[in-house]
C-alpha positions in Angstrom: 9.2 -207.6 135.8 6.4 -205.2 136.5 7.4 -201.8 137.9 5.2 -199.3 139.3 5.6 -196.0 141.2 3.7 -195.4 144.4 2.9 -191.9 145.6 3.1 -191.8 149.3 -0.3 -192.0 150.9 -1.3 -191.2 154.5 -0.5 -193.8 157.1 -3.1 -196.2 158.3 -5.5 -194.7 160.9 -5.8 -196.0 164.4 -9.4 -196.9 163.8 -8.5 -199.4 161.1 -5.9 -200.9 163.3 -8.4 -201.4 166.1 -10.9 -202.9 163.6 -8.2 -205.4 162.4 -7.4 -206.2 166.0 -11.1 -206.9 166.7 -11.1 -209.3 163.7 -8.4 -211.5 165.2 -5.2 -209.8 164.0 -3.6 -211.0 167.3 -2.1 -207.6 168.1 0.8 -207.8 170.5 -0.1 -207.8 174.2 2.2 -206.9 177.1 2.8 -210.7 177.4 4.5 -210.5 173.9 2.2 -212.6 171.8 2.9 -212.8 168.1 0.9 -211.0 165.4 0.3 -211.4 161.7 1.4 -207.8 161.4 4.8 -207.9 163.1 7.7 -206.3 161.1 11.5 -206.4 161.6 14.5 -205.2 159.6 18.0 -206.5 159.0 20.7 -203.8 158.7 23.6 -204.0 156.3 27.1 -203.6 157.7 26.7 -199.9 158.5 24.7 -200.5 161.7 21.4 -199.1 163.0 23.0 -195.8 164.1 25.0 -195.0 160.9 23.3 -191.6 160.7 22.3 -192.6 157.2 20.5 -195.4 155.4 19.9 -197.9 158.2 19.1 -195.2 160.7 16.5 -193.7 158.4 14.9 -197.2 157.9 14.7 -197.8 161.6 13.2 -194.3 162.3 10.6 -195.2 159.7 9.8 -198.5 161.3 9.6 -196.9 164.8 7.2 -194.3 163.4 5.1 -197.1 161.9 5.0 -198.9 165.2 4.0 -195.8 167.1 1.3 -194.8 164.6 -0.2 -198.3 164.8 0.2 -198.9 168.6 2.7 -201.7 168.3 5.5 -202.2 170.8 9.2 -202.9 170.1 10.0 -206.6 170.4 8.6 -209.9 169.3 5.1 -209.5 168.0 5.6 -205.9 167.2 8.6 -204.4 165.5 12.3 -204.7 165.9 15.7 -204.8 164.1 18.7 -207.2 163.8 22.0 -205.4 163.5 24.7 -206.8 161.2 28.3 -205.9 161.5 29.4 -207.9 158.5 27.9 -209.9 155.6 28.3 -213.1 157.6 25.6 -211.8 160.0 22.9 -211.4 157.3 21.5 -214.9 157.1 21.7 -215.7 160.8 19.9 -212.4 161.5 17.2 -213.2 158.9 16.7 -216.6 160.4 16.5 -215.2 163.9 13.7 -212.9 162.9 11.8 -215.7 161.1 12.2 -218.0 164.1 10.7 -215.1 166.2 7.7 -215.3 163.9 8.0 -211.8 162.3 5.7 -211.8 159.4 7.4 -209.1 157.3 11.2 -209.0 157.2 13.0 -206.1 155.5 16.6 -206.3 154.2 18.1 -202.8 154.2 20.6 -202.3 151.5 21.7 -204.1 148.3 24.3 -206.2 150.2 21.5 -208.2 151.8 19.9 -209.1 148.5 21.1 -212.6 148.1 20.3 -213.5 151.7 16.7 -212.2 151.4 16.3 -214.0 148.0 17.4 -217.3 149.5 15.2 -216.9 152.6 12.1 -216.0 150.5 12.3 -219.3 148.7 12.5 -221.2 151.9 9.8 -219.3 153.8 6.9 -218.7 151.4 4.6 -217.6 154.2 6.8 -214.6 155.2 6.7 -211.2 153.4 10.1 -210.0 152.5 11.3 -206.5 151.4 14.6 -205.7 149.8 15.6 -202.1 149.8 18.0 -200.7 147.1 18.0 -203.9 145.0 15.6 -206.1 143.0 14.6 -209.7 143.5 12.5 -210.5 140.4 9.7 -213.1 140.0 9.3 -213.9 143.7 5.7 -213.6 144.9 6.5 -212.9 148.5 9.2 -210.3 147.9 8.6 -206.5 147.3 11.7 -204.7 145.9 12.2 -201.0 146.7 14.4 -198.8 144.5 15.2 -195.1 144.6 16.4 -192.9 141.8 19.2 -191.5 143.9 21.0 -190.4 140.7 18.4 -187.6 140.5 19.0 -186.2 144.0 22.7 -186.7 143.5 22.5 -184.6 140.3 21.0 -181.8 142.4 23.8 -182.3 144.9 26.3 -181.8 142.0 24.5 -178.6 141.1 24.7 -177.4 144.7 28.4 -178.2 144.8 29.2 -176.5 141.5 27.3 -173.4 142.6 29.2 -173.3 145.9 32.8 -174.2 145.2 35.4 -171.4 145.2 38.2 -173.6 143.8 36.5 -175.3 140.9 37.5 -178.6 142.6 35.0 -180.9 144.3 35.1 -184.5 145.6 33.0 -187.6 145.9 33.6 -190.3 148.5 31.8 -193.6 148.2 31.6 -196.6 150.5 31.7 -200.0 148.8 31.9 -199.7 145.0 28.7 -201.1 143.4 26.1 -200.2 140.9 24.0 -198.5 143.6 26.8 -196.3 144.9 28.1 -195.6 141.4 24.6 -194.2 140.7 25.3 -191.5 143.4 28.7 -190.8 141.8 27.2 -190.6 138.3 24.4 -188.3 139.2 26.7 -186.0 141.2 29.2 -185.7 138.3 26.5 -185.0 135.8 25.1 -182.2 138.0 28.5 -180.6 138.5 29.2 -180.7 134.8 25.8 -179.3 133.9 26.7 -176.1 135.7 30.3 -175.9 134.7 32.1 -178.6 132.7 35.5 -177.2 133.8 35.0 -178.1 137.5 37.0 -181.2 138.4 35.4 -184.1 140.3 37.8 -186.3 142.3 36.3 -189.7 143.0 37.4 -192.1 145.8 36.0 -195.3 147.3 36.7 -196.4 150.9 35.7 -200.0 150.3 33.6 -199.9 153.5 30.5 -198.4 154.9 31.7 -198.6 158.5 35.2 -197.1 158.7 34.9 -193.5 159.8 38.7 -193.2 160.3 39.2 -194.0 156.6 36.5 -191.6 155.6 38.3 -188.9 157.5 41.7 -189.6 155.9 40.2 -189.6 152.4 38.5 -186.3 153.2 41.6 -184.8 154.7 43.5 -185.5 151.5 40.7 -184.0 149.3 40.4 -180.8 151.4 44.2 -180.5 151.3 44.0 -180.6 147.6 41.7 -177.6 147.6 38.5 -179.7 147.0 36.2 -177.5 149.0 33.0 -179.5 148.7 32.7 -183.2 149.2 29.6 -185.4 148.5 29.8 -188.6 150.6 27.7 -191.7 149.9 29.5 -193.9 152.4 27.2 -194.8 155.3 29.1 -194.8 158.6 32.4 -194.1 156.8 30.9 -190.8 155.8 30.9 -189.7 159.5 34.7 -189.3 159.2 34.1 -186.8 156.3 32.1 -184.6 158.7 34.8 -185.0 161.3 37.4 -183.8 158.8 35.3 -180.8 157.6 34.5 -179.7 161.2 38.1 -179.8 162.2 39.1 -177.6 159.3 36.2 -175.2 159.8 37.2 -174.7 163.4 40.5 -173.5 162.0 38.8 -171.0 159.7 38.8 -173.1 156.5 35.7 -172.8 154.3 34.8 -176.4 153.4 31.5 -178.2 152.9 30.0 -181.7 153.1 26.9 -182.9 151.3 25.1 -185.5 153.3 23.3 -188.6 152.1 20.2 -190.7 152.6 18.8 -188.5 155.5 19.1 -184.9 156.4 22.6 -184.7 158.0 22.5 -181.1 159.0 23.0 -182.0 162.7 26.1 -184.0 161.8 27.7 -180.9 160.4 27.2 -178.7 163.5 30.2 -177.4 165.5 30.7 -174.5 167.8 30.6 -171.6 165.5 28.8 -173.0 162.5 27.8 -175.9 160.3 29.6 -177.6 157.5 26.6 -179.4 155.9 25.8 -177.7 152.6 22.8 -179.9 151.7 21.6 -183.5 152.0 20.7 -185.8 149.2 17.8 -187.7 150.9 16.3 -191.1 150.1 13.0 -191.4 152.0 13.9 -194.8 153.2 11.9 -194.3 156.3 8.8 -193.4 154.4 9.2 -196.4 152.1 9.5 -198.7 155.2 6.4 -197.2 156.6 4.6 -197.5 153.3 5.5 -201.2 152.8 4.7 -202.0 156.5 1.3 -200.5 156.2 0.6 -202.3 153.0 1.4 -205.6 154.8 -0.8 -204.5 157.7 -3.7 -203.9 155.3 -3.2 -207.2 153.4 -2.0 -205.3 150.3 1.6 -206.4 150.3 3.0 -205.8 146.8 4.8 -209.1 146.5 6.5 -209.7 143.1 6.6 -206.0 142.3 9.3 -203.3 142.2 8.3 -200.0 143.8 10.4 -197.1 142.5 10.6 -193.7 144.3 11.9 -190.6 142.6 11.9 -186.8 142.6 8.5 -186.5 141.1 6.8 -188.5 143.9 9.2 -187.0 146.6 10.9 -190.3 147.2 14.2 -188.6 146.8 15.1 -184.9 147.3 17.9 -182.5 148.1 17.5 -180.7 151.4 18.9 -177.2 151.7 20.9 -177.0 154.8 23.3 -174.1 154.1 23.1 -173.3 150.4 23.1 -169.8 149.2 20.0 -168.3 147.7 21.4 -168.4 144.2 22.5 -172.1 144.6 19.1 -173.0 145.9 17.5 -171.2 142.9 19.6 -173.2 140.5 18.9 -176.5 142.3 15.2 -175.8 142.0 15.4 -175.0 138.3 17.3 -178.2 137.6 14.8 -180.2 139.7 11.9 -179.0 137.6 13.8 -179.9 134.4 14.3 -183.5 135.7 10.7 -183.8 136.8 9.4 -182.5 133.5 11.7 -184.9 131.6 13.8 -182.2 130.0 16.9 -183.7 131.7 17.4 -187.5 131.9 20.0 -188.5 134.6 22.0 -191.6 134.0 22.8 -194.0 136.9 25.9 -195.3 135.1 29.3 -193.8 135.9 31.5 -193.2 132.9 
């Protein structure tokens, strides 16, 4: 399998879009005609407004549509929301029936469904985000080295904790989510091997109440920084932290996939220490533009990392000293002085 890294380029100019339209691209009219450039995504079970992975993807697709003067709906861009794995295949089929020419599966859970559809519909471009479908000419696979940004999250947690106890809450246990856990633990231990890391999995990406109960228990155990990689379940971690902060407790959350500073805001402060970001939205824009230009990278895996700014750690409320340490470790990873494993011990 050929793997390549793509450094983000600028989005397609309006002039090129108009040129393509003039050459018969059948751009969507107000009557809703189909187009060779229409794009839609299928969410995983977290939902389109999960304040994390799916939402980031949708924001990227909306930005692509706005940039290129497409409208939401058939012939332009849209999404199909899944509430459970049983929705994946029907949603994919619905989008294909609506003649979307590029269909994106958001999250590793959609991998098998995208793989099956790609074999049945060879004239459709498919994208799988956070997984790999090898040797399929009409599928582009998108991966992120989230273990690298998670390592930096671990550095931030280690530099911030006052109790030498931190926590990690994952959604559904998988190789992808364990990559977050692995990177975080390595980052913590790189700063101070004596800091304990408590790991819990919710078994779901959509149960905020369970996320809150897991966080409540961790904070009660004096674990004052929690890194959550749990989609909508992670919203409950923020609820827990904000409730404690209102009572005067100093606790923190590290967000995931997109900048979650707004999710940590409460009257009197903010509990978001930092956010380990996957630029899912930019990847969605990037692949949508490649399809638009006729350069869809079917059969290839595109990998985004710290070096090409595909992943990052956003400073929301880190101290100056913590940020300095994070930046120092970031350079070591980019330069190859530190290799971060995606495998949890």
